[in-house]
MMTF fields as JSON, N, C-alpha, C and O atoms, coordinates in Angstrom:
{
  "mmtfVersion": "1.0.0",
  "mmtfProducer": "UNKNOWN",
  "numBonds": 427,
  "numAtoms": 428,
  "numGroups": 107,
  "numChains": 1,
  "numModels": 1,
  "chainsPerModel": [1],
  "groupsPerChain": [107],
  "chainIdList": ["A"],
  "bondAtomList": [4, 2, 8, 6, 12, 10, 16, 14, 20, 18, 24, 22, 28, 26, 32, 30, 36, 34, 40, 38, 44, 42, 48, 46, 52, 50, 56, 54, 60, 58, 64, 62, 68, 66, 72, 70, 76, 74, 80, 78, 84, 82, 88, 86, 92, 90, 96, 94, 100, 98, 104, 102, 108, 106, 112, 110, 116, 114, 120, 118, 124, 122, 128, 126, 132, 130, 136, 134, 140, 138, 144, 142, 148, 146, 152, 150, 156, 154, 160, 158, 164, 162, 168, 166, 172, 170, 176, 174, 180, 178, 184, 182, 188, 186, 192, 190, 196, 194, 200, 198, 204, 202, 208, 206, 212, 210, 216, 214, 220, 218, 224, 222, 228, 226, 232, 230, 236, 234, 240, 238, 244, 242, 248, 246, 252, 250, 256, 254, 260, 258, 264, 262, 268, 266, 272, 270, 276, 274, 280, 278, 284, 282, 288, 286, 292, 290, 296, 294, 300, 298, 304, 302, 308, 306, 312, 310, 316, 314, 320, 318, 324, 322, 328, 326, 332, 330, 336, 334, 340, 338, 344, 342, 348, 346, 352, 350, 356, 354, 360, 358, 364, 362, 368, 366, 372, 370, 376, 374, 380, 378, 384, 382, 388, 386, 392, 390, 396, 394, 400, 398, 404, 402, 408, 406, 412, 410, 416, 414, 420, 418, 424, 422],
  "bondOrderList": [1, 1, 1, 1, 1, 1, 1, 1, 1, 1, 1, 1, 1, 1, 1, 1, 1, 1, 1, 1, 1, 1, 1, 1, 1, 1, 1, 1, 1, 1, 1, 1, 1, 1, 1, 1, 1, 1, 1, 1, 1, 1, 1, 1, 1, 1, 1, 1, 1, 1, 1, 1, 1, 1, 1, 1, 1, 1, 1, 1, 1, 1, 1, 1, 1, 1, 1, 1, 1, 1, 1, 1, 1, 1, 1, 1, 1, 1, 1, 1, 1, 1, 1, 1, 1, 1, 1, 1, 1, 1, 1, 1, 1, 1, 1, 1, 1, 1, 1, 1, 1, 1, 1, 1, 1, 1],
  "groupList": [{"groupName": "MET", "atomNameList": ["N", "CA", "C", "O"], "elementList": ["N", "C", "C", "O"], "formalChargeList": [0, 0, 0, 0], "bondAtomList": [1, 0, 2, 1, 3, 2], "bondOrderList": [1, 1, 2], "singleLetterCode": "M", "chemCompType": "L-PEPTIDE LINKING"}, {"groupName": "ALA", "atomNameList": ["N", "CA", "C", "O"], "elementList": ["N", "C", "C", "O"], "formalChargeList": [0, 0, 0, 0], "bondAtomList": [1, 0, 2, 1, 3, 2], "bondOrderList": [1, 1, 2], "singleLetterCode": "A", "chemCompType": "L-PEPTIDE LINKING"}, {"groupName": "PRO", "atomNameList": ["N", "CA", "C", "O"], "elementList": ["N", "C", "C", "O"], "formalChargeList": [0, 0, 0, 0], "bondAtomList": [1, 0, 2, 1, 3, 2], "bondOrderList": [1, 1, 2], "singleLetterCode": "P", "chemCompType": "L-PEPTIDE LINKING"}, {"groupName": "LEU", "atomNameList": ["N", "CA", "C", "O"], "elementList": ["N", "C", "C", "O"], "formalChargeList": [0, 0, 0, 0], "bondAtomList": [1, 0, 2, 1, 3, 2], "bondOrderList": [1, 1, 2], "singleLetterCode": "L", "chemCompType": "L-PEPTIDE LINKING"}, {"groupName": "SER", "atomNameList": ["N", "CA", "C", "O"], "elementList": ["N", "C", "C", "O"], "formalChargeList": [0, 0, 0, 0], "bondAtomList": [1, 0, 2, 1, 3, 2], "bondOrderList": [1, 1, 2], "singleLetterCode": "S", "chemCompType": "L-PEPTIDE LINKING"}, {"groupName": "ASP", "atomNameList": ["N", "CA", "C", "O"], "elementList": ["N", "C", "C", "O"], "formalChargeList": [0, 0, 0, 0], "bondAtomList": [1, 0, 2, 1, 3, 2], "bondOrderList": [1, 1, 2], "singleLetterCode": "D", "chemCompType": "L-PEPTIDE LINKING"}, {"groupName": "GLN", "atomNameList": ["N", "CA", "C", "O"], "elementList": ["N", "C", "C", "O"], "formalChargeList": [0, 0, 0, 0], "bondAtomList": [1, 0, 2, 1, 3, 2], "bondOrderList": [1, 1, 2], "singleLetterCode": "Q", "chemCompType": "L-PEPTIDE LINKING"}, {"groupName": "LYS", "atomNameList": ["N", "CA", "C", "O"], "elementList": ["N", "C", "C", "O"], "formalChargeList": [0, 0, 0, 0], "bondAtomList": [1, 0, 2, 1, 3, 2], "bondOrderList": [1, 1, 2], "singleLetterCode": "K", "chemCompType": "L-PEPTIDE LINKING"}, {"groupName": "ARG", "atomNameList": ["N", "CA", "C", "O"], "elementList": ["N", "C", "C", "O"], "formalChargeList": [0, 0, 0, 0], "bondAtomList": [1, 0, 2, 1, 3, 2], "bondOrderList": [1, 1, 2], "singleLetterCode": "R", "chemCompType": "L-PEPTIDE LINKING"}, {"groupName": "VAL", "atomNameList": ["N", "CA", "C", "O"], "elementList": ["N", "C", "C", "O"], "formalChargeList": [0, 0, 0, 0], "bondAtomList": [1, 0, 2, 1, 3, 2], "bondOrderList": [1, 1, 2], "singleLetterCode": "V", "chemCompType": "L-PEPTIDE LINKING"}, {"groupName": "GLU", "atomNameList": ["N", "CA", "C", "O"], "elementList": ["N", "C", "C", "O"], "formalChargeList": [0, 0, 0, 0], "bondAtomList": [1, 0, 2, 1, 3, 2], "bondOrderList": [1, 1, 2], "singleLetterCode": "E", "chemCompType": "L-PEPTIDE LINKING"}, {"groupName": "GLY", "atomNameList": ["N", "CA", "C", "O"], "elementList": ["N", "C", "C", "O"], "formalChargeList": [0, 0, 0, 0], "bondAtomList": [1, 0, 2, 1, 3, 2], "bondOrderList": [1, 1, 2], "singleLetterCode": "G", "chemCompType": "PEPTIDE LINKING"}, {"groupName": "ILE", "atomNameList": ["N", "CA", "C", "O"], "elementList": ["N", "C", "C", "O"], "formalChargeList": [0, 0, 0, 0], "bondAtomList": [1, 0, 2, 1, 3, 2], "bondOrderList": [1, 1, 2], "singleLetterCode": "I", "chemCompType": "L-PEPTIDE LINKING"}, {"groupName": "PHE", "atomNameList": ["N", "CA", "C", "O"], "elementList": ["N", "C", "C", "O"], "formalChargeList": [0, 0, 0, 0], "bondAtomList": [1, 0, 2, 1, 3, 2], "bondOrderList": [1, 1, 2], "singleLetterCode": "F", "chemCompType": "L-PEPTIDE LINKING"}, {"groupName": "THR", "atomNameList": ["N", "CA", "C", "O"], "elementList": ["N", "C", "C", "O"], "formalChargeList": [0, 0, 0, 0], "bondAtomList": [1, 0, 2, 1, 3, 2], "bondOrderList": [1, 1, 2], "singleLetterCode": "T", "chemCompType": "L-PEPTIDE LINKING"}, {"groupName": "TRP", "atomNameList": ["N", "CA", "C", "O"], "elementList": ["N", "C", "C", "O"], "formalChargeList": [0, 0, 0, 0], "bondAtomList": [1, 0, 2, 1, 3, 2], "bondOrderList": [1, 1, 2], "singleLetterCode": "W", "chemCompType": "L-PEPTIDE LINKING"}, {"groupName": "HIS", "atomNameList": ["N", "CA", "C", "O"], "elementList": ["N", "C", "C", "O"], "formalChargeList": [0, 0, 0, 0], "bondAtomList": [1, 0, 2, 1, 3, 2], "bondOrderList": [1, 1, 2], "singleLetterCode": "H", "chemCompType": "L-PEPTIDE LINKING"}, {"groupName": "CYS", "atomNameList": ["N", "CA", "C", "O"], "elementList": ["N", "C", "C", "O"], "formalChargeList": [0, 0, 0, 0], "bondAtomList": [1, 0, 2, 1, 3, 2], "bondOrderList": [1, 1, 2], "singleLetterCode": "C", "chemCompType": "L-PEPTIDE LINKING"}],
  "groupTypeList": [0, 1, 2, 1, 3, 4, 5, 5, 3, 6, 7, 8, 9, 3, 10, 1, 11, 9, 11, 8, 1, 4, 1, 8, 4, 12, 1, 1, 8, 13, 11, 9, 11, 12, 4, 14, 1, 12, 8, 15, 3, 8, 8, 10, 8, 10, 4, 11, 10, 8, 14, 2, 8, 8, 6, 11, 7, 2, 8, 11, 4, 8, 3, 5, 1, 16, 10, 1, 13, 12, 1, 5, 0, 12, 10, 1, 6, 7, 5, 12, 14, 3, 6, 10, 0, 12, 1, 17, 3, 7, 4, 10, 17, 5, 12, 10, 12, 11, 8, 4, 0, 3, 4, 8, 11, 3, 8],
  "groupIdList": [1, 2, 3, 4, 5, 6, 7, 8, 9, 10, 11, 12, 13, 14, 15, 16, 17, 18, 19, 20, 21, 22, 23, 24, 25, 26, 27, 28, 29, 30, 31, 32, 33, 34, 35, 36, 37, 38, 39, 40, 41, 42, 43, 44, 45, 46, 47, 48, 49, 50, 51, 52, 53, 54, 55, 56, 57, 58, 59, 60, 61, 62, 63, 64, 65, 66, 67, 68, 69, 70, 71, 72, 73, 74, 75, 76, 77, 78, 79, 80, 81, 82, 83, 84, 85, 86, 87, 88, 89, 90, 91, 92, 93, 94, 95, 96, 97, 98, 99, 100, 101, 102, 103, 104, 105, 106, 107],
  "secStructList": [7, 7, 7, 7, 7, 7, 2, 2, 2, 2, 2, 2, 2, 2, 2, 2, 6, 6, 6, 6, 7, 7, 2, 2, 2, 2, 2, 2, 2, 2, 6, 7, 7, 2, 2, 2, 2, 2, 2, 2, 2, 2, 2, 2, 2, 2, 6, 7, 7, 7, 1, 7, 7, 7, 7, 1, 1, 7, 1, 7, 7, 1, 4, 4, 4, 4, 2, 2, 2, 2, 2, 2, 2, 2, 2, 2, 7, 6, 6, 7, 7, 2, 2, 2, 2, 2, 2, 2, 2, 2, 2, 2, 6, 7, 7, 7, 7, 7, 2, 2, 2, 2, 2, 2, 2, 6, 7],
  "xCoordList": [0.762, -0.118, 0.93, 1.903, 0.528, 1.177, 1.175, 0.201, 2.191, 2.195, 0.839, 0.322, 0.636, -0.555, 0.161, 1.384, -0.418, -0.198, -0.494, -1.452, 0.316, 0.026, -1.195, -1.569, -1.943, -3.326, -2.631, -3.075, -1.666, -1.042, -1.091, -1.441, -0.729, -0.649, -1.898, -2.052, -2.949, -4.159, -4.712, -5.247, -4.552, -5.098, -4.756, -5.52, -3.236, -2.484, -3.311, -3.727, -3.482, -3.942, -5.304, -5.652, -6.18, -7.617, -7.603, -8.6, -6.715, -6.352, -6.084, -6.803, -5.11, -4.775, -6.021, -6.169, -6.971, -7.913, -8.991, -10.047, -9.092, -10.026, -9.902, -10.857, -8.773, -8.49, -8.806, -8.645, -9.225, -9.88, -8.848, -9.101, -7.552, -6.629, -6.885, -7.715, -5.982, -6.67, -6.048, -5.026, -6.644, -6.195, -4.805, -4.01, -4.524, -3.197, -2.223, -1.084, -2.63, -1.332, -1.109, -0.008, -2.189, -2.234, -1.436, -0.785, -1.522, -0.853, 0.502, 1.353, 0.714, 2.443, 3.011, 3.993, 2.22, 2.864, 3.411, 4.451, 2.278, 2.809, 3.23, 3.422, 3.519, 4.131, 2.984, 3.353, 1.786, 0.987, 0.228, 0.295, -0.263, -0.826, -1.969, -2.835, -2.018, -3.302, -4.406, -5.228, -4.701, -5.975, -6.157, -7.286, -5.132, -5.198, -5.904, -6.866, -5.414, -5.674, -7.127, -8.034, -7.246, -8.673, -9.878, -11.002, -9.336, -10.337, -10.376, -11.457, -9.503, -9.632, -10.614, -11.691, -10.272, -11.021, -12.384, -13.22, -12.641, -14.215, -15.015, -16.228, -14.282, -14.821, -15.238, -16.421, -14.226, -14.537, -15.697, -16.61, -15.64, -16.635, -18.204, -19.145, -18.229, -19.475, -20.143, -21.344, -19.2, -19.665, -19.107, -19.783, -18.045, -17.407, -16.525, -16.104, -16.224, -15.35, -13.842, -13.407, -13.184, -11.712, -10.8, -9.706, -11.234, -10.416, -10.223, -11.11, -9.174, -8.725, -9.855, -10.657, -9.907, -10.807, -10.215, -9.012, -11.019, -10.348, -9.583, -10.071, -8.273, -7.933, -7.904, -7.902, -7.88, -7.771, -9.09, -9.917, -9.008, -10.484, -11.337, -11.027, -12.655, -14.14, -14.311, -14.086, -14.804, -15.311, -16.473, -17.292, -16.444, -17.858, -18.406, -17.696, -19.352, -20.047, -21.562, -22.114, -22.156, -23.532, -23.724, -24.734, -22.748, -22.96, -22.969, -23.588, -21.997, -21.981, -23.29, -23.249, -24.358, -26.01, -26.342, -27.387, -25.503, -26.331, -25.301, -25.28, -24.404, -23.147, -24.058, -24.095, -24.824, -25.34, -26.269, -26.384, -26.917, -28.046, -26.863, -27.12, -25.866, -25.075, -24.332, -24.01, -24.125, -23.504, -24.381, -24.138, -25.644, -26.775, -26.974, -27.18, -26.87, -27.221, -26.263, -26.563, -24.879, -23.562, -23.472, -22.889, -24.111, -24.332, -25.28, -25.042, -26.435, -27.577, -27.264, -27.698, -26.496, -26.174, -24.688, -24.413, -23.633, -22.371, -21.832, -20.792, -22.532, -22.074, -22.864, -23.051, -23.29, -24.089, -23.188, -22.075, -23.589, -22.47, -23.086, -24.184, -22.064, -22.268, -23.718, -24.561, -23.928, -25.311, -26.445, -27.573, -26.303, -27.443, -27.749, -28.874, -26.38, -26.348, -26.972, -27.726, -26.635, -26.972, -28.545, -29.345, -28.942, -30.58, -31.266, -32.406, -30.665, -31.317, -31.046, -31.651, -30.218, -30.04, -31.001, -31.546, -31.357, -32.196, -33.605, -34.361, -34.031, -35.504, -35.494, -36.437, -34.617, -34.989, -34.679, -35.43, -33.541, -33.055, -33.484, -33.685, -33.532, -33.792, -32.424, -32.414, -31.486, -30.393, -29.72, -29.549, -29.367, -28.665, -27.228, -26.713, -26.546, -24.961, -24.395, -24.841, -23.216, -22.736, -22.107, -22.109, -21.392, -20.786, -19.272, -18.791, -18.776, -17.203, -17.607, -16.89, -18.338, -18.438, -18.696, -18.129, -19.608, -20.088, -18.846, -18.589, -18.092, -16.794, -15.826, -15.064, -15.692, -14.589, -15.032, -14.246, -16.544, -16.964, -16.767, -16.499, -16.896, -16.553, -15.137, -14.91, -14.144, -12.988, -12.378, -11.203],
  "yCoordList": [-1.151, -0.184, 1.088, 1.132, 2.109, 3.338, 4.208, 4.109, 5.135, 5.852, 7.026, 7.491, 7.179, 8.511, 9.581, 9.561, 10.615, 11.752, 12.891, 12.824, 13.94, 14.818, 15.682, 15.928, 16.233, 17.016, 18.333, 18.634, 19.091, 20.063, 19.944, 20.903, 18.746, 18.505, 18.474, 19.003, 17.783, 17.663, 19.083, 19.445, 19.739, 21.23, 21.913, 22.518, 21.778, 22.555, 22.08, 22.858, 20.643, 20.166, 20.568, 20.732, 20.776, 21.208, 22.83, 23.365, 23.365, 24.888, 24.918, 25.537, 24.305, 24.318, 24.037, 24.68, 23.025, 22.837, 23.752, 23.29, 24.764, 25.796, 26.732, 27.429, 26.76, 27.3, 26.546, 27.122, 25.356, 24.337, 24.047, 24.021, 23.794, 23.2, 21.772, 21.315, 20.887, 19.346, 18.834, 19.311, 17.633, 16.779, 16.159, 15.854, 15.99, 15.534, 16.412, 16.136, 17.463, 18.548, 18.942, 19.192, 18.937, 18.951, 18.026, 18.281, 16.974, 15.603, 15.731, 15.644, 15.978, 16.318, 17.327, 17.18, 18.349, 19.553, 19.293, 19.602, 18.634, 18.106, 16.871, 16.553, 15.826, 14.596, 13.618, 12.87, 13.656, 12.653, 11.757, 12.088, 10.946, 10.054, 10.576, 11.187, 10.35, 10.832, 10.343, 11.213, 9.205, 8.965, 9.49, 9.625, 9.764, 10.526, 11.843, 12.168, 12.516, 13.952, 13.866, 14.508, 13.089, 12.923, 12.678, 13.181, 11.801, 11.546, 12.538, 12.765, 13.043, 14.084, 15.22, 15.474, 15.827, 16.788, 16.515, 17.396, 15.181, 14.743, 14.687, 14.9, 14.382, 14.425, 15.869, 16.151, 16.846, 18.216, 18.752, 19.488, 18.51, 18.935, 18.411, 19.167, 16.957, 16.482, 16.649, 16.704, 16.702, 16.899, 18.196, 18.809, 18.683, 19.749, 19.264, 20.06, 18.07, 17.476, 17.763, 17.499, 18.448, 18.839, 18.342, 18.886, 17.239, 16.869, 15.315, 14.759, 14.709, 13.346, 12.322, 12.615, 11.365, 10.361, 9.492, 9.304, 9.096, 8.009, 7.068, 6.728, 6.431, 5.362, 4.176, 4.388, 2.763, 1.73, 0.781, 0.736, 0.138, -0.921, -0.124, 0.871, -0.319, 0.267, -0.296, -1.35, 0.972, 0.884, -0.08, -0.154, -0.781, -1.731, -2.704, -2.976, -3.256, -4.255, -4.225, -3.748, -4.794, -5.253, -5.903, -5.676, -6.864, -7.754, -7.352, -7.873, -6.082, -5.423, -5.283, -5.455, -5.014, -4.648, -5.963, -6.109, -7.296, -8.508, -9.331, -10.546, -8.716, -9.489, -10.472, -11.65, -10.048, -10.691, -11.872, -12.846, -11.851, -12.693, -13.623, -14.755, -13.64, -14.495, -15.209, -16.394, -14.601, -15.4, -16.423, -17.521, -15.631, -16.581, -17.976, -19.024, -17.801, -18.925, -19.793, -20.932, -19.307, -20.547, -21.086, -22.149, -20.295, -20.854, -22.052, -23.07, -21.79, -22.767, -23.877, -24.992, -23.653, -24.885, -24.72, -23.89, -25.365, -25.26, -25.793, -25.352, -26.702, -26.997, -26.557, -27.342, -25.402, -24.811, -24.412, -23.957, -24.548, -24.294, -22.775, -22.268, -22.305, -20.962, -20.954, -20.143, -21.833, -21.689, -21.844, -21.551, -22.244, -22.392, -21.134, -20.761, -20.327, -19.281, -18.115, -17.2, -18.269, -17.027, -17.289, -16.356, -18.651, -18.741, -18.285, -17.835, -18.352, -17.881, -16.295, -15.678, -15.772, -14.408, -13.823, -12.804, -14.46, -13.872, -14.01, -13.072, -15.048, -15.315, -14.468, -13.7, -14.568, -13.738, -11.93, -11.072, -11.723, -10.357, -9.553, -8.348, -10.339, -9.696, -9.228, -8.19, -9.881, -9.588, -10.616, -11.786, -10.156, -11.066, -10.907, -9.809, -11.967, -11.815, -13.115, -14.263, -12.542, -14.014, -14.711, -14.217, -16.25, -17.014, -16.28, -16.17, -15.828, -15.382, -14.084, -13.951, -13.436, -12.059, -12.672, -12.252, -13.701, -14.311, -14.737, -14.333, -15.587, -16.114, -15.243, -15.531, -14.085, -13.047, -12.31, -12.034, -12.019, -11.489, -12.21, -11.659, -13.668, -14.504, -14.647, -15.217, -14.144, -14.303, -13.388, -13.518],
  "zCoordList": [-0.003, -0.122, -0.04, 0.712, -0.969, -0.888, 0.278, 1.025, 0.603, 1.898, 1.684, 0.669, 2.797, 3.012, 2.438, 2.577, 1.752, 1.283, 2.23, 3.0, 2.187, 3.117, 2.912, 1.765, 4.14, 3.724, 3.046, 1.938, 3.548, 2.789, 1.155, 0.467, 0.623, -0.539, -1.203, -2.304, -0.49, -1.031, -1.259, -2.306, -0.323, -0.57, -1.66, -2.412, -1.763, -2.888, -4.203, -5.062, -4.214, -5.452, -5.563, -6.732, -4.707, -4.655, -5.009, -5.495, -4.799, -5.114, -6.441, -7.225, -6.776, -8.334, -9.236, -10.275, -8.823, -9.688, -9.465, -9.898, -9.0, -9.047, -10.214, -10.556, -10.817, -11.751, -13.027, -14.103, -12.984, -13.805, -14.712, -15.917, -14.226, -15.132, -15.012, -14.225, -15.998, -15.85, -14.993, -14.501, -14.638, -13.548, -14.009, -13.119, -15.084, -15.558, -15.387, -15.01, -15.653, -15.57, -13.883, -13.394, -13.256, -11.822, -11.102, -10.089, -11.664, -11.107, -11.287, -10.402, -12.669, -12.981, -11.976, -11.248, -12.081, -11.346, -9.717, -9.136, -9.334, -7.691, -7.641, -6.467, -8.552, -8.477, -7.723, -6.818, -8.081, -7.312, -8.591, -9.774, -8.24, -9.325, -9.959, -9.333, -11.254, -12.107, -11.498, -11.212, -11.2, -10.657, -9.233, -8.762, -8.597, -7.291, -7.429, -6.733, -8.29, -8.521, -8.938, -8.41, -9.846, -10.586, -9.323, -9.334, -8.288, -7.36, -6.277, -5.734, -5.974, -5.069, -5.798, -5.259, -6.896, -7.759, -8.003, -8.204, -7.987, -8.124, -6.894, -6.888, -5.79, -4.51, -4.328, -4.135, -4.389, -3.88, -5.091, -4.717, -5.943, -7.052, -6.59, -6.353, -6.527, -6.086, -4.587, -4.322, -3.824, -2.274, -1.805, -0.98, -2.177, -1.266, -0.201, 0.638, -0.166, 0.835, 0.178, -0.943, 1.393, 0.977, 2.183, 2.328, 3.137, 3.942, 3.513, 2.865, 3.848, 3.923, 4.309, 5.196, 3.781, 4.652, 5.805, 5.985, 6.401, 7.443, 6.749, 5.672, 7.134, 6.681, 7.765, 8.978, 7.112, 8.074, 7.923, 7.012, 8.974, 8.973, 9.232, 9.886, 8.8, 9.083, 10.779, 11.372, 11.116, 12.853, 12.803, 11.886, 13.861, 14.405, 13.583, 12.615, 13.662, 13.036, 13.263, 14.255, 12.218, 12.383, 13.497, 14.162, 13.913, 15.065, 16.42, 17.348, 16.441, 17.751, 18.511, 19.73, 17.973, 18.691, 18.983, 19.617, 18.577, 18.94, 19.583, 19.387, 20.375, 20.988, 21.849, 21.495, 22.999, 23.87, 23.37, 24.114, 22.199, 21.719, 21.173, 21.585, 20.543, 19.847, 21.187, 21.104, 22.175, 23.439, 24.067, 24.566, 23.869, 24.43, 23.779, 24.391, 22.324, 21.317, 21.708, 22.067, 21.679, 21.851, 23.183, 23.394, 24.245, 25.481, 25.598, 26.25, 24.851, 24.86, 24.09, 24.378, 23.067, 22.308, 22.061, 21.195, 22.667, 22.366, 21.027, 20.536, 20.487, 19.188, 17.951, 17.021, 17.942, 17.149, 15.952, 16.218, 14.584, 13.593, 12.996, 13.228, 12.225, 11.669, 11.11, 11.493, 10.255, 9.26, 10.285, 9.889, 11.477, 12.389, 12.992, 13.325, 13.144, 13.955, 12.679, 13.011, 11.566, 10.579, 10.52, 10.59, 10.384, 10.339, 11.496, 11.375, 12.688, 13.969, 14.209, 15.086, 13.472, 13.274, 12.607, 13.031, 11.36, 10.686, 11.027, 10.775, 11.559, 11.884, 13.332, 13.523, 14.195, 15.524, 15.445, 15.909, 14.82, 14.869, 13.433, 13.284, 12.713, 11.321, 10.595, 9.932, 10.716, 10.364, 9.399, 9.741, 8.247, 7.204, 7.215, 7.004, 7.456, 7.565, 6.896, 6.89, 6.306, 5.392, 6.561, 7.689, 6.172, 7.029, 7.593, 8.721, 6.158, 6.603, 7.591, 8.583, 7.465, 8.372, 9.825, 10.834, 9.807, 11.154, 11.923, 13.057, 11.219, 11.678, 11.999, 12.922, 11.33, 11.692, 13.079, 13.985, 13.082, 14.39, 15.525, 16.592, 15.376, 16.611, 17.081, 18.148, 16.317, 16.622, 17.867, 18.211]
}
């Protein structure tokens, strides 16, 4: 993964984009990737967002709200399978979740 670019660099690229210069010329001028310049300029144009987005793993999970229910399911039936848990979550809590996501959430 490429290193994070500075906030200052992003602001300078966006300021240069105000003059309606092409994204390719702006990218070459500041030494950033063409797709990066295009993405930053498009995001500012469409949503007005100028600050960098948060990096890293997304916070929380849909399972967090049902943690006690899942623990009770496991306590009631020690050898419950993931598929049985998925079916129970769907019927009792009205939550649809994949087997890999449930497995990851149990770790």
